[in-house]
N, CA, C and O atoms as a GROMACS GRO file, in nm:
protein
  424
    1UNK      N    1   0.086  -0.083  -0.002
    1UNK     CA    2   0.008  -0.009   0.012
    1UNK      C    3   0.099   0.093   0.002
    1UNK      O    4   0.073   0.172  -0.089
    2UNK      N    5   0.196   0.116   0.066
    2UNK     CA    6   0.263   0.263   0.017
    2UNK      C    7   0.349   0.234  -0.050
    2UNK      O    8   0.417   0.336  -0.064
    3UNK      N    9   0.394   0.145  -0.108
    3UNK     CA   10   0.441   0.110  -0.208
    3UNK      C   11   0.436   0.282  -0.332
    3UNK      O   12   0.509   0.336  -0.415
    4UNK      N   13   0.267   0.306  -0.256
    4UNK     CA   14   0.250   0.421  -0.378
    4UNK      C   15   0.338   0.508  -0.344
    4UNK      O   16   0.449   0.528  -0.394
    5UNK      N   17   0.288   0.556  -0.259
    5UNK     CA   18   0.328   0.716  -0.230
    5UNK      C   19   0.492   0.723  -0.177
    5UNK      O   20   0.549   0.830  -0.155
    6UNK      N   21   0.568   0.559  -0.156
    6UNK     CA   22   0.706   0.597  -0.114
    6UNK      C   23   0.807   0.548  -0.254
    6UNK      O   24   0.764   0.551  -0.370
    7UNK      N   25   0.928   0.510  -0.220
    7UNK     CA   26   1.016   0.486  -0.273
    7UNK      C   27   1.107   0.369  -0.223
    7UNK      O   28   1.175   0.277  -0.268
    8UNK      N   29   1.066   0.428  -0.100
    8UNK     CA   30   1.224   0.336  -0.008
    8UNK      C   31   1.152   0.200   0.044
    8UNK      O   32   1.030   0.185   0.050
    9UNK      N   33   1.268   0.085   0.088
    9UNK     CA   34   1.275  -0.008   0.100
    9UNK      C   35   1.172  -0.011   0.194
    9UNK      O   36   1.160   0.088   0.267
   10UNK      N   37   1.095  -0.103   0.207
   10UNK     CA   38   0.977  -0.121   0.297
   10UNK      C   39   0.991  -0.235   0.288
   10UNK      O   40   0.998  -0.300   0.184
   11UNK      N   41   1.002  -0.297   0.475
   11UNK     CA   42   0.915  -0.481   0.442
   11UNK      C   43   1.042  -0.547   0.555
   11UNK      O   44   1.114  -0.485   0.634
   12UNK      N   45   1.036  -0.690   0.528
   12UNK     CA   46   1.135  -0.736   0.636
   12UNK      C   47   1.290  -0.758   0.499
   12UNK      O   48   1.307  -0.722   0.383
   13UNK      N   49   1.353  -0.819   0.579
   13UNK     CA   50   1.480  -0.833   0.502
   13UNK      C   51   1.633  -0.879   0.631
   13UNK      O   52   1.698  -0.828   0.723
   14UNK      N   53   1.619  -1.041   0.531
   14UNK     CA   54   1.701  -1.148   0.559
   14UNK      C   55   1.840  -1.099   0.573
   14UNK      O   56   1.874  -1.022   0.483
   15UNK      N   57   1.964  -1.134   0.699
   15UNK     CA   58   2.070  -1.064   0.630
   15UNK      C   59   2.127  -1.127   0.782
   15UNK      O   60   2.057  -1.166   0.876
   16UNK      N   61   2.359  -1.122   0.766
   16UNK     CA   62   2.355  -1.147   0.875
   16UNK      C   63   2.468  -1.083   0.987
   16UNK      O   64   2.588  -1.098   0.965
   17UNK      N   65   2.424  -1.016   1.099
   17UNK     CA   66   2.507  -0.938   1.152
   17UNK      C   67   2.624  -0.977   1.201
   17UNK      O   68   2.601  -1.070   1.278
   18UNK      N   69   2.789  -0.944   1.194
   18UNK     CA   70   2.852  -0.975   1.212
   18UNK      C   71   2.938  -0.910   1.367
   18UNK      O   72   3.018  -0.819   1.345
   19UNK      N   73   2.923  -0.949   1.494
   19UNK     CA   74   2.972  -0.917   1.595
   19UNK      C   75   3.090  -0.842   1.641
   19UNK      O   76   3.173  -0.901   1.571
   20UNK      N   77   3.157  -0.759   1.706
   20UNK     CA   78   3.281  -0.711   1.746
   20UNK      C   79   3.337  -0.866   1.757
   20UNK      O   80   3.438  -0.916   1.706
   21UNK      N   81   3.295  -0.890   1.793
   21UNK     CA   82   3.422  -1.058   1.861
   21UNK      C   83   3.426  -1.184   1.761
   21UNK      O   84   3.508  -1.275   1.769
   22UNK      N   85   3.310  -1.173   1.655
   22UNK     CA   86   3.326  -1.222   1.521
   22UNK      C   87   3.252  -1.276   1.502
   22UNK      O   88   3.274  -1.343   1.401
   23UNK      N   89   3.152  -1.295   1.547
   23UNK     CA   90   3.046  -1.391   1.573
   23UNK      C   91   2.911  -1.247   1.479
   23UNK      O   92   2.867  -1.132   1.468
   24UNK      N   93   2.913  -1.426   1.429
   24UNK     CA   94   2.817  -1.427   1.234
   24UNK      C   95   2.655  -1.441   1.380
   24UNK      O   96   2.640  -1.508   1.482
   25UNK      N   97   2.570  -1.342   1.308
   25UNK     CA   98   2.405  -1.392   1.361
   25UNK      C   99   2.295  -1.376   1.264
   25UNK      O  100   2.313  -1.288   1.180
   26UNK      N  101   2.227  -1.418   1.262
   26UNK     CA  102   2.090  -1.372   1.146
   26UNK      C  103   1.993  -1.368   1.203
   26UNK      O  104   1.935  -1.440   1.285
   27UNK      N  105   1.971  -1.252   1.140
   27UNK     CA  106   1.868  -1.134   1.164
   27UNK      C  107   1.734  -1.138   1.057
   27UNK      O  108   1.729  -1.175   0.940
   28UNK      N  109   1.604  -1.071   1.168
   28UNK     CA  110   1.595  -1.040   1.035
   28UNK      C  111   1.555  -0.875   1.030
   28UNK      O  112   1.518  -0.844   1.142
   29UNK      N  113   1.550  -0.747   0.930
   29UNK     CA  114   1.547  -0.659   0.984
   29UNK      C  115   1.416  -0.617   0.934
   29UNK      O  116   1.354  -0.678   0.846
   30UNK      N  117   1.358  -0.471   1.016
   30UNK     CA  118   1.241  -0.463   0.946
   30UNK      C  119   1.249  -0.336   0.931
   30UNK      O  120   1.253  -0.267   1.033
   31UNK      N  121   1.252  -0.278   0.807
   31UNK     CA  122   1.165  -0.138   0.756
   31UNK      C  123   1.102  -0.074   0.749
   31UNK      O  124   1.084  -0.038   0.633
   32UNK      N  125   1.012  -0.004   0.856
   32UNK     CA  126   0.848   0.027   0.911
   32UNK      C  127   0.871   0.159   0.803
   32UNK      O  128   0.978   0.219   0.795
   33UNK      N  129   0.780   0.184   0.742
   33UNK     CA  130   0.661   0.312   0.676
   33UNK      C  131   0.645   0.381   0.816
   33UNK      O  132   0.610   0.342   0.927
   34UNK      N  133   0.684   0.496   0.764
   34UNK     CA  134   0.581   0.607   0.844
   34UNK      C  135   0.481   0.604   0.882
   34UNK      O  136   0.423   0.515   0.819
   35UNK      N  137   0.384   0.672   0.986
   35UNK     CA  138   0.258   0.655   0.985
   35UNK      C  139   0.190   0.790   0.855
   35UNK      O  140   0.085   0.799   0.792
   36UNK      N  141   0.313   0.873   0.864
   36UNK     CA  142   0.243   0.981   0.736
   36UNK      C  143   0.215   0.911   0.597
   36UNK      O  144   0.127   0.922   0.512
   37UNK      N  145   0.350   0.818   0.616
   37UNK     CA  146   0.362   0.727   0.451
   37UNK      C  147   0.200   0.685   0.466
   37UNK      O  148   0.096   0.734   0.423
   38UNK      N  149   0.233   0.575   0.546
   38UNK     CA  150   0.044   0.496   0.615
   38UNK      C  151  -0.076   0.516   0.566
   38UNK      O  152  -0.158   0.460   0.494
   39UNK      N  153  -0.053   0.666   0.660
   39UNK     CA  154  -0.224   0.763   0.570
   39UNK      C  155  -0.256   0.807   0.468
   39UNK      O  156  -0.367   0.849   0.434
   40UNK      N  157  -0.112   0.798   0.381
   40UNK     CA  158  -0.113   0.897   0.270
   40UNK      C  159  -0.191   0.740   0.153
   40UNK      O  160  -0.285   0.737   0.074
   41UNK      N  161  -0.092   0.635   0.199
   41UNK     CA  162  -0.141   0.542   0.111
   41UNK      C  163  -0.307   0.455   0.115
   41UNK      O  164  -0.366   0.405   0.019
   42UNK      N  165  -0.349   0.460   0.263
   42UNK     CA  166  -0.487   0.472   0.301
   42UNK      C  167  -0.531   0.615   0.217
   42UNK      O  168  -0.612   0.604   0.125
   43UNK      N  169  -0.500   0.689   0.235
   43UNK     CA  170  -0.653   0.828   0.127
   43UNK      C  171  -0.612   0.772  -0.043
   43UNK      O  172  -0.700   0.776  -0.129
   44UNK      N  173  -0.486   0.726  -0.070
   44UNK     CA  174  -0.472   0.703  -0.204
   44UNK      C  175  -0.610   0.610  -0.240
   44UNK      O  176  -0.708   0.640  -0.308
   45UNK      N  177  -0.574   0.474  -0.158
   45UNK     CA  178  -0.738   0.334  -0.174
   45UNK      C  179  -0.792   0.406  -0.173
   45UNK      O  180  -0.829   0.444  -0.284
   46UNK      N  181  -0.855   0.504  -0.018
   46UNK     CA  182  -0.959   0.503  -0.020
   46UNK      C  183  -1.025   0.680  -0.144
   46UNK      O  184  -1.073   0.764  -0.068
   47UNK      N  185  -1.028   0.724  -0.291
   47UNK     CA  186  -0.996   0.781  -0.318
   47UNK      C  187  -1.018   0.668  -0.434
   47UNK      O  188  -1.045   0.702  -0.550
   48UNK      N  189  -1.009   0.576  -0.409
   48UNK     CA  190  -0.976   0.468  -0.542
   48UNK      C  191  -1.170   0.431  -0.509
   48UNK      O  192  -1.250   0.440  -0.602
   49UNK      N  193  -1.213   0.393  -0.376
   49UNK     CA  194  -1.327   0.342  -0.374
   49UNK      C  195  -1.400   0.510  -0.342
   49UNK      O  196  -1.486   0.477  -0.260
   50UNK      N  197  -1.409   0.596  -0.351
   50UNK     CA  198  -1.541   0.726  -0.320
   50UNK      C  199  -1.457   0.791  -0.301
   50UNK      O  200  -1.353   0.767  -0.239
   51UNK      N  201  -1.498   0.904  -0.362
   51UNK     CA  202  -1.454   1.058  -0.314
   51UNK      C  203  -1.502   1.014  -0.106
   51UNK      O  204  -1.449   0.961  -0.008
   52UNK      N  205  -1.659   1.094  -0.154
   52UNK     CA  206  -1.686   1.034  -0.016
   52UNK      C  207  -1.603   1.014   0.138
   52UNK      O  208  -1.588   1.082   0.240
   53UNK      N  209  -1.556   0.870   0.088
   53UNK     CA  210  -1.488   0.816   0.168
   53UNK      C  211  -1.371   0.904   0.186
   53UNK      O  212  -1.347   0.966   0.290
   54UNK      N  213  -1.271   0.907   0.037
   54UNK     CA  214  -1.151   0.963   0.080
   54UNK      C  215  -1.126   1.179   0.163
   54UNK      O  216  -1.033   1.249   0.202
   55UNK      N  217  -1.275   1.191   0.146
   55UNK     CA  218  -1.263   1.275   0.174
   55UNK      C  219  -1.296   1.276   0.379
   55UNK      O  220  -1.260   1.356   0.464
   56UNK      N  221  -1.360   1.175   0.387
   56UNK     CA  222  -1.378   1.169   0.554
   56UNK      C  223  -1.272   1.149   0.594
   56UNK      O  224  -1.228   1.201   0.696
   57UNK      N  225  -1.181   1.033   0.484
   57UNK     CA  226  -1.056   1.000   0.583
   57UNK      C  227  -0.941   1.120   0.616
   57UNK      O  228  -0.879   1.128   0.721
   58UNK      N  229  -0.930   1.206   0.506
   58UNK     CA  230  -0.881   1.303   0.516
   58UNK      C  231  -0.928   1.386   0.663
   58UNK      O  232  -0.852   1.367   0.758
   59UNK      N  233  -0.997   1.438   0.676
   59UNK     CA  234  -1.080   1.510   0.754
   59UNK      C  235  -1.039   1.426   0.908
   59UNK      O  236  -1.101   1.480   1.000
   60UNK      N  237  -0.996   1.367   0.932
   60UNK     CA  238  -1.026   1.234   1.072
   60UNK      C  239  -0.896   1.191   1.071
   60UNK      O  240  -0.856   1.154   1.181
   61UNK      N  241  -0.780   1.182   0.934
   61UNK     CA  242  -0.576   1.106   0.992
   61UNK      C  243  -0.578   1.121   1.103
   61UNK      O  244  -0.525   1.046   1.184
   62UNK      N  245  -0.644   1.228   1.132
   62UNK     CA  246  -0.510   1.260   1.259
   62UNK      C  247  -0.560   1.209   1.372
   62UNK      O  248  -0.502   1.243   1.475
   63UNK      N  249  -0.628   1.156   1.379
   63UNK     CA  250  -0.721   1.078   1.489
   63UNK      C  251  -0.678   0.922   1.489
   63UNK      O  252  -0.661   0.865   1.597
   64UNK      N  253  -0.663   0.858   1.378
   64UNK     CA  254  -0.620   0.692   1.380
   64UNK      C  255  -0.537   0.651   1.415
   64UNK      O  256  -0.440   0.725   1.431
   65UNK      N  257  -0.528   0.531   1.443
   65UNK     CA  258  -0.450   0.415   1.514
   65UNK      C  259  -0.307   0.418   1.394
   65UNK      O  260  -0.211   0.350   1.429
   66UNK      N  261  -0.295   0.499   1.253
   66UNK     CA  262  -0.180   0.501   1.175
   66UNK      C  263  -0.038   0.643   1.236
   66UNK      O  264   0.083   0.649   1.254
   67UNK      N  265  -0.165   0.735   1.245
   67UNK     CA  266  -0.064   0.828   1.235
   67UNK      C  267   0.082   0.788   1.368
   67UNK      O  268   0.055   0.734   1.475
   68UNK      N  269   0.197   0.820   1.336
   68UNK     CA  270   0.266   0.781   1.428
   68UNK      C  271   0.299   0.647   1.456
   68UNK      O  272   0.361   0.632   1.561
   69UNK      N  273   0.273   0.540   1.388
   69UNK     CA  274   0.222   0.382   1.387
   69UNK      C  275   0.391   0.319   1.421
   69UNK      O  276   0.421   0.216   1.482
   70UNK      N  277   0.505   0.449   1.339
   70UNK     CA  278   0.627   0.378   1.297
   70UNK      C  279   0.715   0.449   1.476
   70UNK      O  280   0.836   0.438   1.497
   71UNK      N  281   0.609   0.520   1.584
   71UNK     CA  282   0.705   0.539   1.663
   71UNK      C  283   0.616   0.463   1.778
   71UNK      O  284   0.656   0.479   1.894
   72UNK      N  285   0.515   0.393   1.759
   72UNK     CA  286   0.434   0.316   1.855
   72UNK      C  287   0.489   0.177   1.828
   72UNK      O  288   0.554   0.109   1.908
   73UNK      N  289   0.452   0.143   1.698
   73UNK     CA  290   0.602   0.028   1.750
   73UNK      C  291   0.659   0.018   1.782
   73UNK      O  292   0.636  -0.068   1.868
   74UNK      N  293   0.810   0.065   1.788
   74UNK     CA  294   0.894   0.048   1.864
   74UNK      C  295   0.842   0.047   2.003
   74UNK      O  296   0.860  -0.045   2.083
   75UNK      N  297   0.782   0.146   2.025
   75UNK     CA  298   0.746   0.155   2.178
   75UNK      C  299   0.670   0.046   2.232
   75UNK      O  300   0.680   0.031   2.354
   76UNK      N  301   0.614  -0.016   2.184
   76UNK     CA  302   0.627  -0.181   2.200
   76UNK      C  303   0.685  -0.247   2.210
   76UNK      O  304   0.656  -0.315   2.308
   77UNK      N  305   0.830  -0.301   2.125
   77UNK     CA  306   0.873  -0.386   2.108
   77UNK      C  307   0.928  -0.349   2.242
   77UNK      O  308   0.931  -0.439   2.327
   78UNK      N  309   0.981  -0.207   2.280
   78UNK     CA  310   1.065  -0.208   2.325
   78UNK      C  311   1.040  -0.233   2.545
   78UNK      O  312   1.117  -0.258   2.637
   79UNK      N  313   0.869  -0.203   2.530
   79UNK     CA  314   0.812  -0.231   2.621
   79UNK      C  315   0.811  -0.348   2.702
   79UNK      O  316   0.835  -0.382   2.817
   80UNK      N  317   0.768  -0.402   2.577
   80UNK     CA  318   0.774  -0.610   2.620
   80UNK      C  319   0.872  -0.661   2.630
   80UNK      O  320   0.870  -0.774   2.680
   81UNK      N  321   1.013  -0.599   2.585
   81UNK     CA  322   1.154  -0.705   2.576
   81UNK      C  323   1.150  -0.616   2.780
   81UNK      O  324   1.137  -0.690   2.878
   82UNK      N  325   1.158  -0.515   2.790
   82UNK     CA  326   1.180  -0.413   2.956
   82UNK      C  327   1.117  -0.585   3.056
   82UNK      O  328   1.181  -0.654   3.135
   83UNK      N  329   0.964  -0.601   3.004
   83UNK     CA  330   0.896  -0.672   3.066
   83UNK      C  331   0.893  -0.856   3.077
   83UNK      O  332   0.808  -0.933   3.122
   84UNK      N  333   1.061  -0.885   2.999
   84UNK     CA  334   1.065  -1.026   2.920
   84UNK      C  335   0.988  -1.083   2.856
   84UNK      O  336   1.007  -1.205   2.861
   85UNK      N  337   0.907  -1.053   2.795
   85UNK     CA  338   0.776  -1.108   2.782
   85UNK      C  339   0.813  -1.178   2.702
   85UNK      O  340   0.890  -1.134   2.617
   86UNK      N  341   0.762  -1.344   2.698
   86UNK     CA  342   0.838  -1.403   2.667
   86UNK      C  343   0.760  -1.503   2.505
   86UNK      O  344   0.771  -1.622   2.475
   87UNK      N  345   0.695  -1.403   2.444
   87UNK     CA  346   0.607  -1.456   2.357
   87UNK      C  347   0.636  -1.338   2.210
   87UNK      O  348   0.538  -1.316   2.139
   88UNK      N  349   0.772  -1.268   2.175
   88UNK     CA  350   0.781  -1.244   2.082
   88UNK      C  351   0.911  -1.262   2.035
   88UNK      O  352   0.994  -1.321   2.104
   89UNK      N  353   0.946  -1.204   1.891
   89UNK     CA  354   1.147  -1.241   1.910
   89UNK      C  355   1.184  -1.186   1.972
   89UNK      O  356   1.130  -1.115   2.056
   90UNK      N  357   1.311  -1.207   1.943
   90UNK     CA  358   1.417  -1.133   2.002
   90UNK      C  359   1.453  -1.017   1.956
   90UNK      O  360   1.507  -1.000   1.847
   91UNK      N  361   1.427  -0.937   2.029
   91UNK     CA  362   1.426  -0.795   1.957
   91UNK      C  363   1.616  -0.773   2.035
   91UNK      O  364   1.677  -0.814   2.134
   92UNK      N  365   1.636  -0.709   1.947
   92UNK     CA  366   1.802  -0.645   1.959
   92UNK      C  367   1.794  -0.459   1.994
   92UNK      O  368   1.876  -0.375   2.032
   93UNK      N  369   1.683  -0.460   1.965
   93UNK     CA  370   1.627  -0.248   1.912
   93UNK      C  371   1.657  -0.222   1.808
   93UNK      O  372   1.707  -0.292   1.720
   94UNK      N  373   1.625  -0.098   1.811
   94UNK     CA  374   1.544  -0.027   1.662
   94UNK      C  375   1.724   0.112   1.618
   94UNK      O  376   1.821   0.145   1.686
   95UNK      N  377   1.684   0.140   1.498
   95UNK     CA  378   1.749   0.292   1.490
   95UNK      C  379   1.708   0.341   1.383
   95UNK      O  380   1.672   0.266   1.292
   96UNK      N  381   1.705   0.492   1.368
   96UNK     CA  382   1.650   0.552   1.328
   96UNK      C  383   1.750   0.672   1.201
   96UNK      O  384   1.826   0.767   1.220
   97UNK      N  385   1.708   0.618   1.102
   97UNK     CA  386   1.773   0.618   0.955
   97UNK      C  387   1.816   0.727   0.945
   97UNK      O  388   1.863   0.694   0.836
   98UNK      N  389   1.867   0.898   0.960
   98UNK     CA  390   1.783   0.975   0.889
   98UNK      C  391   1.632   1.023   0.870
   98UNK      O  392   1.597   1.084   0.769
   99UNK      N  393   1.539   0.988   0.980
   99UNK     CA  394   1.416   1.012   1.024
   99UNK      C  395   1.356   0.963   0.905
   99UNK      O  396   1.252   1.013   0.862
  100UNK      N  397   1.419   0.859   0.843
  100UNK     CA  398   1.372   0.809   0.736
  100UNK      C  399   1.265   0.648   0.760
  100UNK      O  400   1.149   0.623   0.726
  101UNK      N  401   1.384   0.553   0.843
  101UNK     CA  402   1.380   0.462   0.849
  101UNK      C  403   1.426   0.401   1.018
  101UNK      O  404   1.528   0.426   1.083
  102UNK      N  405   1.286   0.300   1.061
  102UNK     CA  406   1.310   0.217   1.180
  102UNK      C  407   1.291   0.138   1.096
  102UNK      O  408   1.223   0.130   0.993
  103UNK      N  409   1.408   0.039   1.193
  103UNK     CA  410   1.502  -0.068   1.218
  103UNK      C  411   1.433  -0.185   1.298
  103UNK      O  412   1.451  -0.150   1.414
  104UNK      N  413   1.387  -0.266   1.300
  104UNK     CA  414   1.392  -0.359   1.460
  104UNK      C  415   1.471  -0.497   1.385
  104UNK      O  416   1.442  -0.542   1.274
  105UNK      N  417   1.584  -0.551   1.482
  105UNK     CA  418   1.677  -0.687   1.470
  105UNK      C  419   1.597  -0.811   1.536
  105UNK      O  420   1.608  -0.815   1.658
  106UNK      N  421   1.547  -0.874   1.499
  106UNK     CA  422   1.513  -0.988   1.582
  106UNK      C  423   1.515  -1.125   1.561
  106UNK      O  424   1.480  -1.201   1.651
   0.00000   0.00000   0.00000
C-alpha cells in the first residue's frame, strides 16, 4: 500500500550481522513506513473506492491509530522487552536512519 506513496525499501530483509567479537548472527531487519506514509497510502486507496470516503478519511486522519504508528511499534517492542515478555521474537533494538527508516532486529 505504501509503495504507491513512497519509493524507499519497506518490509522484511534477512541479513547476517557480524559482532565485534567475530560472531555472525542471522537477523530479520524490518524497515518501517512512516505513519504519514501509511496514512497517505490509505488515502490513495480510499480515493479509488469513493470520493466521500477519501474526504472523510482526510478529515479524521489525525485521530486514526496509524498516525505515528512507526514510533508506537518501537515503543511496544521496547516495553515488551523491558518486562521480558516471552512470546515475541528476540528484539535487539531499533535505529532511526535520517529520520526516515525505523529498523528492528529480530
